[in-house]
N, C-alpha and C positions, 0 to 999 in steps of 0.2 A: 512650276509655279505659275508661269504665264498662261499655260493651257487651261489651268483651273479657273483663272480669272476670266478668260474668254468664255468658257462654258457657263460660268455663273452669270456673266453679263447677258449671254444669249438666253439663258433660262429666264432671267428677269424681264427681258424684252418680250418673250413669249407670254409670260404671266400677265404683264401689263396690257398687251394687246388683247389677250383673251378676256381679261377683266373688263376692259373698255367695251369690247364687243358684247359681252354678257349684259352689261349695263344698258346698252342701247336696245338690245333685244327685249329686256325686261320692261323698259319704258314704252317701247312700241307695242308690246303685248298688253300692257296695263291700260292703255288708252281706250281700246274698244270695250273692254270690260266695264270701265267707268261710264262710258257713253251709253252702253246697253242698260246699265242699272239706273240711269237717269239721276245719278247723284252728282253733286258738286263737291269738289275737294277744296277745303280752306287752306290756302298756302300762305296765309299772312305771316305765320311764324318763320317759314322758310325765306320769304321775301325780306322780312326784317333782318334775319341772320345774314343773308347775302349782302344786303345794303350796308350792314354794319362792317362787314369785311371790306367792301368797296371803300367806305369812308375811312377805315383804318389804313388801307393800302395807299389811297390817294391823298390822305390828310398829312398831318405833321409827322406821324410815325413813318409813313412811306417816304416822305421827303428826306427825313433824317437817314433812313436806310439807303436811299438812292445816293445821298451825298457820301456816306461811308463807303458804299460799293464803288462809286466812281473814284474816290480818293485812293482806296486800296488798289483798284485796278490801274489807275494812273501811276501810282508808285511802283507797282510791279512791272508796268510797261517801261517806265524810265530806267529801271534797274536791269532790264533785259530778261525778265523771268517769264513774260508772256508775249504773244505776238499781236499783230494788228487785228486778227480775226476775233480774238477774245475781247479786246478792247471794244471793237465794233458791236459784238454781241451784247456786251453790257449796256452800251449806249442805245442799241435797238430795244433792249428790254425796258429800259427807263422810258424811252419814247412811247412804247406800246402801253405801258402801265398808265402813264399820265395823259396820253392822248387817246386812250381807249374809249372814253366817254364820247369824244367828238367823232371817233371812227365809227362806233356803233350807231350814233345818232345820224351820221351821214348815210350809213347803209340802211337804216330803218326807213319805214314808209313815211314818217313824218319829217325826216331830215332834221331832227332836233339836236344837231351838233351845236357848234359855236354860233352865236347870233350873227346874221349877215349885216353888212353895213358898218359904219364906223362910229 
């Protein structure tokens, strides 16, 4: 039974990595075609969709989910069901989700993260 689970997990890893690689190749291949055609692509709908997801994840829904995840992880930690690494992974995930805007803003050319000064 354990061998089948390992093989299934390996197969899923391969499929995910191949899918990600195929996506990148398709995006790289599409860019020159669009540039050669001299057309512009209207990505307003995609931008609106992704912005909506960002708002939902970092808004009240995301805060409630983070509180529930932290409470469940804390309870499991205190009862001895998980270790420090799992607890730290949940905390790091919450930090990256809610700090993502500042992180990306800092990495970007404009440095549009949290405002400087007090």
